[in-house]
N, C-alpha and C positions, 0 to 999 in steps of 0.2 A: 396869896392862895392860888393853887394851881386849878386849872379848868377842871381836872378830874377828881378834885377833892370833894369828898361827901360833906354836905352841909346839912345840919339839922335845922328845922324850925319848929318852935313850939307853937302847936295848933290845938285850939279849943275843939270840942267834939264837932260843933256845927261846922267849923272850918274843915275838919278832916271829912266829914260827911259830905260837904260840897266837892272837895277834890275827888274823893274816891268815886262818889256817885257820878260825878261828871266825866270821869275816866271809863266808868264801867257802863254807862249808857250806850256807849258806841258799840255797834255789833248787835244791839237790841232794836230798838225802834228807829234809831238813826244809824247810818252805815257811814264809814270812813271811807274817804276817796283817797287815791294816791295823790292827787293835786293838794287837797286840803291837808293831807299828812305832811307833805313836803313843805307846805306853807307854814306849818306849826313847827318844822324842824326835824321831822322823822324822815327816813329813808323813803318811805312810802306806806301804804295802808297796812301791808303785812308787819312791817317793822313797828308801826304804831300799836297794833293789837299785842304784839309780844312785849314791847317795851312799857306800855301802859298798864298792862296787867302787873308787870313786876313792880312798877312804881306804885301802884294802887296798894299792893301788899306791904310794900316798905313804908308808905305814909301810915297805914293801918297800925303798923308795929311801931311807929315813932322812930324809924330809922332814916338816915340821911339819904339825900339825892345830890346829884351834881347841881350846880347851877343851872346848867342846859337843861337837865331833866325837871328841875323845879318849873323853869320857864314853859317848857313844852306841856308839862301836865297842867299847869294853870291855864294855858291857851286852850288846851282841849276841852277843859272844863268850862271855861268861858263861853266857848261856842256852843257846847251842849246846852248850857243854861240859857244863854241870851239869844242865840239865832233862831228866828222862825224859819229861815230857809235851809240852813244847814244842820241845826240841833233841834232841841225840843221846844225852845221858845215858851209860849203861853202854856204848853202841856207839861212843863217841868214838874208842877204840883202833883199831876195825875200819875206820871210815870216814875218820879223819884220817890214820891211820899214826903217830901220836904216842903215847907212854905217858901214862896218865891221872895217874899220879903226878908225872911231871915236868911236865905240863900244869898240875896243881893249884899246884905251887910256883911255876911262872912266872905263872900267874894272880894269885897273892897278891902277888908282886913288882910286876906291873903294875898292880894296885889301888893300892899305895902311890904308885907314880910318877905315876898319873893323878890322884891326889888331890892330890899336891903341885902340879901344874900347874893345878888347878881352883880352887885357894883364892885 
């Protein structure tokens, strides 16, 4: 597989909600920084906002992403969900409308699925 090849991952509704919500929370309550965006594999915060909105749309529609896009999307969603310092942390439930326990389980499933398409 080439690095630019689009790869689809079959996601259940909770897994999709986790990724899409994790991507779209940025720019709301939490703000992406250039340093964090670069650590996640984006060129900077501006690139993150452009790329993550496009990725969220493609995930919503069940379309493919490249392996790098899947990894970046997952990383951004993980930080939004899990980090008290950079993301929503314990406020995930309040701002996303999704149960933290269900989200955690969905995140774990998505991690395995993204790992499989990234190898």
